[in-house]
Structure formats: structure tokens, C-alpha cells
C-alpha positions as CSV (number, residue, x, y, z in Angstrom):
1,M,-2.7,-17.5,-12.5
2,E,-5.9,-17.3,-10.6
3,Y,-8.7,-20.0,-10.3
4,R,-12.4,-19.9,-9.7
5,R,-15.1,-22.4,-9.0
6,F,-16.9,-23.0,-12.2
7,G,-20.4,-22.8,-10.7
8,K,-22.2,-26.0,-9.7
9,T,-19.6,-28.1,-11.7
10,N,-17.4,-27.5,-8.6
11,K,-14.3,-27.6,-10.9
12,N,-11.7,-24.9,-10.1
13,I,-10.6,-23.7,-13.5
14,S,-8.1,-21.0,-14.5
15,V,-9.6,-17.6,-15.1
16,I,-7.9,-17.6,-18.5
17,T,-8.9,-20.4,-21.0
18,L,-6.9,-21.3,-24.1
19,G,-9.4,-21.4,-26.9
20,G,-8.8,-23.5,-30.0
21,M,-10.3,-21.5,-32.9
22,R,-7.2,-19.4,-33.8
23,F,-4.5,-22.0,-34.7
24,K,-2.9,-21.5,-38.1
25,H,-5.1,-22.8,-40.9
26,V,-7.5,-24.2,-38.3
27,W,-10.6,-23.4,-40.5
28,D,-9.4,-25.3,-43.5
29,N,-10.8,-28.6,-44.6
30,P,-10.2,-31.5,-44.4
31,R,-10.4,-31.6,-40.6
32,Q,-8.1,-34.6,-40.1
33,E,-5.2,-33.3,-42.2
34,I,-3.0,-31.1,-40.0
35,P,-0.2,-29.1,-41.6
36,T,3.1,-29.1,-39.7
37,D,2.9,-25.4,-38.9
38,T,-0.7,-25.9,-37.5
39,Q,0.5,-28.6,-35.2
40,D,3.6,-26.8,-34.2
41,H,1.5,-23.7,-33.4
42,C,-0.9,-25.7,-31.3
43,N,2.0,-27.5,-29.5
44,Q,3.6,-24.2,-28.7
45,L,0.5,-22.5,-27.3
46,V,-0.6,-25.5,-25.3
47,D,2.9,-25.9,-23.8
48,Q,3.0,-22.2,-22.8
49,A,-0.5,-22.3,-21.4
50,I,0.4,-25.2,-19.1
51,K,3.5,-23.4,-18.0
52,S,1.4,-20.3,-17.3
53,G,-1.0,-22.2,-15.1
54,I,-3.9,-22.5,-17.5
55,N,-5.8,-25.7,-16.8
56,H,-8.8,-25.2,-19.2
57,F,-8.8,-25.9,-22.9
58,E,-11.8,-25.1,-25.1
59,T,-12.6,-26.2,-28.7
60,A,-15.5,-27.3,-30.9
61,Y,-16.4,-29.6,-33.7
62,G,-17.2,-26.6,-35.8
63,Y,-13.6,-25.3,-35.5
64,I,-12.6,-27.8,-38.2
65,K,-9.0,-28.8,-37.4
66,S,-9.0,-27.7,-33.8
67,E,-10.0,-30.9,-32.1
68,T,-7.5,-33.0,-34.0
69,A,-4.7,-30.6,-33.3
70,F,-5.6,-30.4,-29.6
71,G,-5.9,-34.1,-29.3
72,R,-2.4,-34.6,-30.8
73,S,-0.8,-31.9,-28.7
74,L,-2.2,-32.9,-25.4
75,N,-1.7,-36.7,-25.8
76,D,1.0,-37.4,-28.5
77,E,3.2,-34.4,-28.6
78,L,3.3,-33.0,-25.1
79,K,1.8,-36.0,-23.2
80,I,0.0,-33.9,-20.7
81,D,-1.5,-35.8,-17.7
82,R,-5.2,-35.9,-18.4
83,S,-6.0,-35.3,-14.7
84,S,-4.1,-32.0,-14.8
85,Y,-6.5,-30.1,-17.1
86,Y,-10.1,-29.6,-18.0
87,L,-11.4,-30.1,-21.5
88,M,-14.4,-28.4,-23.1
89,T,-15.7,-29.1,-26.6
90,K,-19.0,-28.2,-28.3
91,G,-21.3,-29.4,-31.1
92,N,-24.8,-28.7,-32.4
93,P,-26.3,-32.1,-33.5
94,N,-30.0,-32.2,-34.4
95,T,-31.1,-35.5,-33.0
96,A,-30.2,-37.9,-30.2
97,E,-28.7,-40.4,-32.6
98,E,-26.6,-37.7,-34.2
99,T,-25.5,-36.5,-30.8
100,R,-24.1,-39.8,-29.7
101,R,-22.3,-40.4,-33.0
102,L,-20.8,-36.9,-32.9
103,V,-19.6,-37.2,-29.2
104,E,-18.1,-40.6,-29.9
105,E,-16.2,-39.2,-32.9
106,Q,-15.0,-36.2,-30.8
107,L,-13.8,-38.5,-28.1
108,K,-11.6,-40.3,-30.6
109,T,-10.4,-37.1,-32.2
110,L,-9.4,-35.6,-28.9
111,K,-8.0,-38.9,-27.7
112,T,-9.8,-38.9,-24.4
113,D,-12.3,-41.1,-22.6
114,Y,-14.5,-38.3,-21.3
115,F,-15.2,-34.6,-21.6
116,D,-15.2,-32.4,-18.5
117,F,-17.6,-29.9,-20.2
118,Y,-19.7,-30.3,-23.3
119,A,-21.8,-27.4,-24.7
120,W,-24.5,-27.5,-27.3
121,H,-23.0,-25.0,-29.6
122,G,-25.0,-21.9,-30.7
123,I,-28.4,-21.7,-29.0
124,N,-28.9,-18.5,-30.8
125,T,-32.7,-18.4,-31.3
126,D,-35.8,-19.6,-29.5
127,D,-36.3,-22.2,-32.3
128,L,-32.9,-23.6,-31.8
129,L,-33.4,-23.7,-28.1
130,K,-36.7,-25.6,-28.6
131,S,-35.2,-28.1,-31.0
132,A,-32.1,-28.7,-28.9
133,C,-34.1,-29.2,-25.7
134,K,-37.1,-31.1,-27.1
135,S,-38.1,-34.5,-25.5
136,G,-35.8,-37.2,-26.9
137,G,-33.6,-34.6,-28.5
138,P,-29.9,-33.8,-28.4
139,V,-29.6,-32.1,-25.0
140,E,-31.5,-35.0,-23.4
141,E,-29.0,-37.4,-25.0
142,L,-26.1,-35.3,-23.7
143,L,-27.6,-35.6,-20.2
144,K,-27.8,-39.4,-20.7
145,M,-24.1,-39.4,-21.6
146,K,-23.5,-37.5,-18.4
147,E,-25.2,-40.3,-16.4
148,E,-22.8,-42.7,-18.2
149,G,-19.8,-40.6,-17.2
150,I,-18.8,-39.8,-20.8
151,I,-19.6,-36.2,-20.2
152,K,-19.1,-34.7,-16.8
153,H,-21.1,-31.4,-17.2
154,V,-23.5,-30.1,-19.9
155,G,-23.8,-26.5,-20.9
156,F,-24.5,-24.3,-23.9
157,S,-22.8,-21.5,-25.9
158,T,-24.8,-18.7,-27.4
159,H,-24.7,-15.5,-29.5
160,A,-28.5,-15.1,-28.9
161,P,-30.6,-12.0,-27.9
162,L,-30.8,-11.6,-24.2
163,Q,-34.3,-13.1,-23.7
164,T,-33.3,-16.3,-25.5
165,I,-30.3,-16.7,-23.2
166,L,-32.5,-16.2,-20.2
167,N,-35.0,-18.8,-21.5
168,A,-32.1,-21.3,-22.0
169,I,-30.8,-20.7,-18.5
170,N,-34.3,-21.2,-17.1
171,T,-34.7,-24.6,-18.6
172,E,-32.5,-25.9,-15.7
173,Y,-30.8,-28.3,-18.1
174,F,-27.4,-26.6,-18.1
175,E,-24.6,-26.2,-15.7
176,F,-22.6,-23.6,-17.5
177,V,-23.0,-21.0,-20.3
178,N,-20.6,-19.5,-22.8
179,L,-21.6,-16.0,-23.8
180,H,-20.5,-12.5,-24.8
181,Y,-20.1,-9.9,-22.1
182,Y,-17.4,-7.3,-21.7
183,Y,-17.0,-3.5,-21.2
184,F,-18.0,-2.6,-24.8
185,Y,-21.0,-5.0,-24.8
186,Q,-22.8,-5.2,-21.5
187,R,-26.2,-6.2,-22.8
188,N,-26.0,-9.7,-21.4
189,E,-25.4,-8.6,-17.8
190,A,-28.9,-9.9,-16.8
191,A,-28.0,-13.3,-18.1
192,V,-24.7,-13.3,-16.1
193,K,-26.7,-12.4,-13.0
194,L,-29.3,-15.1,-13.6
195,A,-26.6,-17.7,-14.2
196,Q,-25.1,-16.7,-10.9
197,Q,-28.5,-17.2,-9.2
198,K,-28.6,-20.7,-10.8
199,D,-25.0,-21.4,-9.7
200,M,-23.9,-21.9,-13.3
201,G,-20.4,-21.6,-14.6
202,V,-19.9,-18.5,-16.8
203,F,-17.4,-18.4,-19.6
204,I,-16.8,-15.2,-21.6
205,I,-16.3,-15.6,-25.3
206,S,-13.8,-13.5,-27.3
207,P,-13.3,-10.5,-25.0
208,N,-10.4,-9.2,-27.0
209,D,-11.8,-9.5,-30.5
210,K,-15.6,-9.3,-30.4
211,G,-15.1,-7.1,-27.3
212,G,-13.8,-4.3,-29.5
213,Q,-10.7,-5.6,-31.3
214,L,-8.8,-4.3,-28.3
215,Y,-5.4,-5.5,-29.7
216,K,-5.7,-2.5,-32.0
217,A,-7.6,-0.1,-29.8
218,P,-7.8,3.6,-31.0
219,E,-5.8,6.3,-29.3
220,K,-8.9,7.7,-27.5
221,I,-9.3,4.4,-25.6
222,K,-5.6,4.0,-25.0
223,K,-5.4,7.4,-23.4
224,A,-8.3,6.6,-21.1
225,I,-6.5,3.5,-19.9
226,P,-3.1,4.6,-18.6
227,N,-0.4,2.2,-17.2
228,T,-2.1,-0.9,-18.6
229,T,-3.4,-2.2,-21.9
230,P,-7.1,-2.2,-23.0
231,I,-6.9,-6.0,-23.1
232,Q,-5.7,-6.2,-19.5
233,W,-8.2,-3.6,-18.2
234,N,-11.1,-5.3,-20.0
235,A,-10.2,-8.6,-18.5
236,R,-10.1,-7.1,-15.1
237,F,-13.4,-5.5,-15.7
238,C,-15.0,-8.8,-16.6
239,L,-13.4,-10.6,-13.7
240,S,-14.4,-8.0,-11.2
241,N,-17.8,-9.7,-11.5
242,P,-17.7,-12.7,-9.2
243,A,-20.3,-14.4,-11.4
244,I,-17.7,-14.7,-14.2
245,H,-15.3,-17.5,-13.9
246,T,-13.1,-17.6,-17.1
247,L,-12.3,-15.8,-20.3
248,S,-11.2,-17.1,-23.6
249,F,-8.2,-14.9,-24.2
250,G,-7.5,-15.5,-27.9
251,M,-3.8,-16.1,-27.6
252,T,-2.0,-16.9,-30.8
253,E,1.7,-16.0,-29.9
254,L,3.9,-16.1,-26.9
255,A,3.8,-12.3,-26.4
256,H,0.1,-12.7,-25.6
257,F,1.0,-14.8,-22.5
258,E,3.2,-11.9,-21.4
259,E,0.4,-9.5,-21.7
260,M,-1.9,-11.9,-19.9
261,K,0.3,-11.6,-16.8
262,G,-0.6,-7.9,-16.5
263,I,-4.2,-8.8,-15.6
264,F,-3.3,-10.1,-12.2
265,P,-4.1,-9.6,-9.4
266,T,-7.8,-9.2,-10.2
267,H,-10.1,-7.4,-7.7
268,V,-13.8,-7.8,-6.8
269,P,-14.9,-5.1,-7.1
270,L,-12.6,-3.2,-9.4
271,K,-9.7,-1.5,-7.6
272,E,-9.8,2.3,-7.4
273,S,-7.5,2.9,-10.3
274,D,-9.5,0.7,-12.6
275,Q,-12.8,2.3,-11.4
276,K,-11.4,5.7,-12.4
277,I,-10.7,4.2,-15.9
278,K,-14.3,2.9,-16.0
279,F,-15.6,6.4,-15.0
280,N,-13.6,8.0,-17.8
281,L,-14.9,5.5,-20.4
282,D,-18.4,5.8,-19.1
283,Q,-18.3,9.6,-19.6
284,M,-17.5,9.2,-23.3
285,I,-21.0,8.2,-24.0
286,N,-21.8,11.9,-23.7
287,D,-19.8,12.6,-26.8
288,D,-22.9,11.8,-28.9
289,P,-26.4,13.1,-28.0
290,Y,-28.1,9.9,-29.1
291,A,-25.7,7.3,-27.8
292,S,-27.6,6.6,-24.6
293,F,-30.7,5.3,-26.4
294,D,-30.4,1.5,-26.4
295,A,-33.5,0.8,-28.5
296,Y,-34.3,-2.5,-26.8
297,Q,-38.0,-2.0,-27.4
298,L,-37.2,-2.3,-31.2
299,E,-35.5,-5.7,-30.7
300,E,-38.1,-7.6,-32.8
301,D,-38.9,-4.9,-35.3
302,P,-40.6,-6.1,-38.6
303,S,-37.8,-4.6,-40.7
304,E,-35.5,-7.5,-39.7
305,L,-32.9,-4.9,-38.7
306,D,-31.2,-5.6,-35.3
307,I,-31.7,-2.0,-34.4
308,P,-30.3,-2.2,-30.8
309,L,-27.1,-3.8,-32.2
310,L,-26.8,-1.3,-35.0
311,L,-27.1,1.6,-32.6
312,H,-24.6,-0.1,-30.3
313,W,-22.1,-0.2,-33.1
314,R,-22.9,3.4,-33.9
315,K,-22.2,4.3,-30.3
316,L,-18.8,2.6,-30.4
317,W,-18.0,4.5,-33.5
318,K,-19.2,7.9,-32.3
319,C,-18.1,7.8,-28.7
320,Y,-15.0,5.5,-28.7
321,D,-13.5,5.9,-32.2
322,L,-14.1,2.2,-32.8
323,L,-15.0,2.7,-36.5
324,A,-12.8,-0.1,-37.8
325,F,-14.4,-2.5,-35.3
326,A,-17.9,-1.4,-36.3
327,K,-17.1,-2.0,-39.9
328,Y,-15.7,-5.4,-39.1
329,R,-18.9,-6.4,-37.3
330,Y,-21.2,-4.8,-39.8
331,K,-19.6,-6.7,-42.6
332,E,-20.8,-10.0,-41.0
333,L,-24.4,-9.1,-41.9
334,K,-23.7,-9.9,-45.5
335,T,-25.1,-13.3,-45.0
336,P,-28.0,-13.2,-42.6
337,N,-27.7,-16.1,-40.1
338,H,-28.4,-16.9,-36.5
339,W,-24.8,-16.2,-35.5
340,V,-24.9,-12.5,-36.5
341,P,-28.6,-11.7,-36.9
342,G,-30.1,-8.8,-38.8
343,V,-29.6,-7.2,-42.2
344,Y,-27.9,-4.2,-43.6
345,A,-29.5,-0.8,-42.9
346,T,-30.5,-0.2,-46.6
347,P,-33.2,2.3,-47.4
348,D,-35.6,-0.5,-48.2
349,A,-35.0,-2.1,-44.8
350,I,-35.3,1.2,-43.0
351,D,-38.7,1.8,-44.7
352,K,-40.0,-1.3,-43.0
353,I,-39.3,0.0,-39.4
354,D,-42.2,0.4,-37.1
355,F,-41.5,4.1,-36.3
356,S,-44.4,4.2,-33.8
357,K,-42.1,2.7,-31.2
358,V,-39.4,5.3,-31.8
359,P,-39.2,8.2,-29.4
360,D,-40.2,11.6,-30.7
361,N,-37.4,13.8,-32.0
362,F,-35.1,10.7,-32.3
363,P,-33.7,10.8,-35.9
364,L,-33.5,7.0,-36.3
365,R,-33.9,7.0,-40.1
366,E,-31.1,9.6,-40.5
367,M,-28.8,7.8,-38.1
368,L,-29.2,4.4,-39.8
369,N,-28.6,6.0,-43.2
370,E,-25.5,7.6,-41.9
371,L,-24.4,4.3,-40.3
372,H,-24.9,2.3,-43.5
373,H,-22.9,4.9,-45.5
374,A,-20.0,4.8,-43.0
375,L,-19.9,1.0,-42.3
376,Y,-20.9,-0.7,-45.5
377,Q,-18.0,-2.0,-47.6
378,A,-19.0,-3.1,-51.1
379,P,-17.6,-6.5,-52.0
380,I,-14.7,-6.5,-54.5
381,D,-15.8,-7.9,-57.9
382,F,-12.9,-10.2,-58.7
383,S,-14.4,-11.2,-62.0
384,N,-13.9,-7.6,-63.3
385,L,-10.3,-7.6,-62.1
386,K,-9.7,-10.8,-63.9
387,N,-11.2,-9.6,-67.1
388,S,-9.2,-6.4,-66.9
389,K,-6.0,-8.4,-66.6
390,I,-6.9,-10.6,-69.6
391,S,-7.6,-7.5,-71.8
392,L,-4.2,-6.1,-70.9
393,V,-2.5,-9.3,-72.0
394,K,-4.4,-9.3,-75.3
395,K,-3.4,-5.7,-76.0
396,E,0.3,-6.5,-75.5
């Protein structure tokens, strides 16, 4: 294991974090009722993480059972010395009063007297940033709890557009940021650089899943990454940036810890063999004549389409054979929300685009129509299946 100083927090944390959102049944309510296989799973992963040198555990109130399972594993089941690890949790309360109540509940659930790191969870829009950081609001209350020693360091997590992340960093309220950045999504590089200038801790969210579902990478990517796995190479790519301090590795079984070992040693900058891999991957963008257009000038288009993100998914499909991943991400647009912004590229939505900002001879309409046709997966109508079954029974 390797360790890095987590920015101005001055805590030396492992470059791999054990995240708590993927334990068995973790998303099921009620949050306090933990099935035996959920607790056993958590115990196993925490135990192996400790043995592997991991000293940073991350969870959130929004992960339903996760805090309860972690609290029991660390304190009751494995009895891990509290001074031997760092604990991060998150929440998105709306008021100062709600903030204090929530943090006190989380302390009891996680069976601890303090949190090393507490993040306001999901500063994904400018409105959320404003409400979280308003005078007398939740972030101000978190900072008061820091003065009381209940929270050691305050940060934020985000799935926001780049400018919102930059705005949040520039408030000077936060000591660390949890964000998305990896080879197959480098949009937030400017935020990573700004965080480095501010001496903030930088924690990369979901590099193996949201980073391209690298655990089932297509052959085209595997062939470009010889003698290592896409997961290992992507982790080394991230950690070749000295501004990045830790990755949430998404481990759910013991074999993942074995794969983790292949990351090390990391190099800043990338070692020569990994640079050659990056060069080969970079060249694949030439496999589609339109893939280099990032469309950032269309980021706030009146259509409500997240055009840069849609074209990014199209690039991953056309240049890297990541069609299954693009479908997986596109499907999340079915319920517009601030975690995955934007809407489906339907003909009606496309008609609302401000095409005056689109470069001449760039077939955006045709590209988005093609993308929607390729990525959209109509929901299954279970009511029809049920009715069909009933009719068969009646005929018998």
C-alpha cells in the first residue's frame, strides 16, 4: 500500500479507500436492520482492507444500511483500534438544526465520537451550493462542529458540472473534495488542479464503475493495455497526478484485493510503459471524425440536454467500444435529477437546441438521433406480462 498526504488535512491516507456503498443489500430499507449476509460481507471486506494496508473507510447516510454495517464491523465484530484508521461519511441536510441532528445520529450509528472527514453530499448545482453554504446554513454548522472537535475536516462530494465544482472550491469552506476524474472522463481536470492550488484533499469517486465499467472492458481496450488490467492501469493513470490522493476502488470480493496489488508501485509521472498505453488509447479518438468536439459551449443549452455528456458517451461508444457502458449511463436519464442531469435526446428535445452555437458542418442533430436510437432502452411493461400470464391460465 502507498499513502499520501490528504491535502491541508495533513492526514496520510491510503491511496485506496474502501467505500461502503456496495455491500450486499446495502440499499434496502430499513437502514438499521442488517441481514447476516450483509454484515458478514462488510466484516470480510473491512478485515481484508485492514490486512491490505487500507486505512481510510468512506460511507454516507444516503447509502442506507452502510453506516450501520460499518459501525458494527469496525467496533463490535472486528474491534479495530479507532486510532488506526480514518473515517469519512457524508450527508446533505438542509438546515443547521437538521445538520446537527443528522451528524449526532451518524455518530451513534457508526459508534464513534468523531469523524475524521465529513462531506456535504452532492453539491451538484449552483442552487445546492448556495443553499448548503448560506449564512447560518448546513456547512456553517459543520464548521462549528469542527471547532467542537466532533468533525475534524469538512469537505464536499459532487457530480456537478465543472464550473459548479470550481465555484464550490473557491468558497474556501472546504478542505477536501470527492469528484469524478479518470482516463475515460477527464472533464474535471481543472477542478483537480484548483484543489491542488488550494491544498485540498482529492478523492476520486467510482473509477472502476463510472470510469467505464472497467471490470468488463471490451477487447479493444484490453488489447491496448497489455500486461496489466484496465482497472490497474486506470488507477495508475489517476495516481500519476500528485494532486490526487485516494481512489474508491469498489471492492466487493477478495479477488478485487488481489487485483489492487497490481497497481503498485505508482509513478509520478506515468512510467514509460504506461505512457505508451495512454498514447495508444489517445489515438483511438481518431476512429471517429467528430469525437474530438467536446461541445462545452453548449453546456447550458435551452434544450435541457447535457450535450457535452451525450457526445462524451458517443465518443466512448464509437472510439472505445464502450457501448454497454454508454447504455448503462444513458439509462440513468430516465428520471431527471441533479445526480445525472439532462434528458433523453428525443426529437422534441433536439428541436429545442440552439444550433447557432454549433459549428458549421457538424451534424449534431443526426448524431444525437443516432445516439438515442443506439442507447435508449424502453422500460419493460410488467403489467402486460402479468396480464398475458393470467390469460394463459384462464385458457387452460
